[in-house]
Steps between C-alpha positions, in 0.01 A plus 500: 500500500723254676256464788217407260721243334579343840130478583428324158790263568367407841158427348657291223703300761188448716297376202779259393506350853127434491486326155263205513310644793125566499429875510205729505499786256294821547519723195343847528292580187405861590186663641473268799520182291748223562576151352589234755629156407722221627761306316849363487803731466626348176808684382713814554647685214714825504197729449195291585380201697230255414218338703308193380137537594328164511135434466281193535576384144833502311329749263460752776874536559640851430862612512511867621814717497572797718771766514707533815427873482129418541583384856694819571211716388258269686278447193571127569530350844616142550506287811580136574199272566509288806537132408210288631614199695 
């Protein structure tokens, strides 16, 4: 149990360090389906982190939340987007 807790702590710390960064989220939805989106890593809470997905209009904005355990189980994958110069 202690090893699992350490893994979750490392993920939490990594997410906290990347707050404000643009990330790409790939969320597995089962049966060969996946949802891919890009957004800004908004906030990190003890059990979840949030990503603000922006659209063309202000009305298209969505705030999605994910569990850290989703990353461990690989149902959610997150990577930093390269900043365009």
